[in-house]
C-alpha positions, 0 to 999 in steps of 0.5 A: 557661077564658079570661074574656071582655073587658068590651068583648066583653060590651058589643058582644054586648049591643048586637048582642043589642038591634039584631039587626043587625051594621050597626046595632050597629056604627054604634051602637058607632061601630066597623067592622062587620068589627071587631064581627064579629071580636069576637063570633066571639072571644067565642063562641070563648072561651065555646065556644058559639054566641050568634047565628045568622046567615043570609040571613034576618038575625041571631038569638040562639041559645037559649044567647045568649038565656040569656047576655044577663042574665048579660052585662048583670049583669057590665057593670052591676056593672063600671059600678057599680065605676067609679062608686064609684071616681069618687065616691071620687075626688071624696070622696063615699064612704068614712069619716071619724072626727070628734072634737068638743070636749065643750063644742062638741058640743052645738051643733056636732055636729047641724048638721055631721052633717046637712050631711054626710048631705044633701050627702054621703050616701055618706060614713060618719061616726063621731063622738066627744065628748072633752076637748081633750088627747085630741082634739088627740093623736088628730088628731096620731096619725091616730085622728081625721081631723078635730077640732072645738075651740077655740083656742089649740091647738098647731103642726102642725095645719091649721085653719079658723075656723068661728065667732067668739063672745063670751066671757062671765063666768058668774055665779050668778043673783042676783049683784050684777053679773048685771044688767050688760050687759057686764063688764070682766074687772077687775070680777071681781078680788075674786070667787072663781073656779072653773076647769079645772085647768091640766093639762087644756090648758096653752095655754089656761091660758097665754092665761088668765094673760095675760088676768088679768095685763092685767086687773091681778089673779091669780084666787082659784081656789077649786075646779077641775073638768075639765068645763064642765058641772061648772063651771056647776054650781059657779057655780049653787051660788054657789061662784064665777064663771068665764069661758066662750064664750057658746055654753056657755049651751046646757049649762045653762039655769038657775042661771047668768047669762052676761054678755059680757066687753068685747073678749073673743072666742073661735074654734071651729075645724076642725083636721086634719093637713096631710098628710091629702089624702084626698078625703073629708076635703077634701069634708068641709072644703068642706061644713062651711066652706059650712055655717059661712058660712051658719049661726051655728054657735054657736047651732045644734044 
């Protein structure tokens, strides 16, 4: 059995509402003869008469009346399908996988997720908190569509700076330097240091090498821990000092003091593969960029 065309179903529904070929043709902006030909073709395809036409006018047959809700369901579904395609083209539906560096997830994930929910409710997000190396590799491999992390990273990623904030010396409470308004890195030359292992992310540690060299010392690293939470615990225990972005304060409220380092700042960035042209990705980038312009994402959460 031949399937009716959507155009024929739409013509049928308008005629079923108007019950006048003249009015229906005018509403559809086609010739009355064309409308009559299409209705006849539809009746031929269906093998049933849909309208009675005589000198008294045009009326739905019993079959035609039963066909009205079925035809309307088909045309409504077709319109919904077209709308979904249009929303997908505009990046309003679909799914994206987001990776957050563990040290930024606490304050960055909530406002990003809320902004996407409010602005793009049809966009499904999966989120994961991870460390820097798997985050970068996951974006490069396509496992993550977008990563939220800190610089420096690697070549080959497109990026957008979302926030810039001070870098602080992190000292145990009661430390002689904890009451200072700010510190030079050189002020900490004689302190024991706790830091992430060099293997955690070589680009960061090369940048640290340059900073310590400019300050005139090589840090005495007494212990290494992969997570910032562990570093903060070691500082609180008095084992040493470290340097972290100011927003890391949200990870520990007691036992440590954050003192800004003179001239030291760091960026939080959104990164993705340059070749990823998915409309949903572009809309996400726009929404998060607007969020960053209106909100201090280092203090959000």
